[in-house]
Steps between C-alpha positions, in 0.01 A plus 500: 500500500165321536364786711631756251336326205168458679489857632575632152211302358263603777572865427374448146843503333444163334734573211780574746414185699537294181838662425626448855388136495678442170818659635502308826350171379577479125331165434199537730247667269629308199405180681160640597351655183149515647620705795692729266192550283290583807759755608502654153121526498514669840768737370267588211218571746726719714599695188130558428445606860779759491390638164135523601597693813703741287707774651433862582160668525374376162558123469417348162289187484629214289183487292525873417867467411433205270216687329694825475227682694754709692607687187326832461628707210320808628663489843772759568787487546540185288860448605407477867221251427735286294757498779234392751384214277842371400594306819164322506519418130849359539380284790207385288734398218711300745187341643366395160840370391527283810140387449579385147800308632278326752233420242762346271592241760320174444359344813272199517399575859138615489528672837793709381319580175202626702724711726662659195163571338375666819814712517448619142135574577612774739610702198141538385390709797543872548546438872631142543470514880125557477451225241347157576853359507651789693584261782797387291667831582471450877831460678378184673508328160880504529510306824445145373729553203779633721445208736533260205825666396628485856410130523673426169819669624495306827430175318795562265724506810353176636307685768130460592269691265349673804736650761472320838403818688228581247372142522499509883308829504246369250444180700469695826241737351303204365511333841366815671220524243402135559498559875266796456274297273488230768386749762822516694476858623856506627617513138367855477772608742786346306602845370671341201434783256612763752815302570580462130438867428743599772767236453519522122535879481846623399702612798 
């Protein structure tokens, strides 16, 4: 279940990860409101990412949709244009509705307030990925959050926040790096990365 929740989050389906977590661990997120708020902010960002990418050969930018720039009364046929716009406009309405729900939540955590403000700032750009805060849309931004969720699940079961194997790998990699920094050339032949790449691949 832990793997399922984490893999769902890593794929960008944060909303589904929240639902799965609530189903499997009903009290977990209720006891960790900050983690829940972070997940909701990430879900908002993923919604922006999907909408900005659009679908089909003519994706609609969020800024254009909000300004109504996609509507061209002279374009023919009008029915076809309306059908093309409708899915994106529905997604935009869902996005803005969820954004208002997030904004209505009172948080006294300045870090969370800043994260929410940055997420909303993405809406101002025609191409959010090319904006100064486009890094928020990178998939690697999910990693730490998913790790936090994974740790919270393990902790709720009385297990170490970091899985033993993950901890052992991390310590081993750090040891190899220290050996290299100390000039121990033999460390270069440890082959740790090659070993991990082979041994951790699905069979």
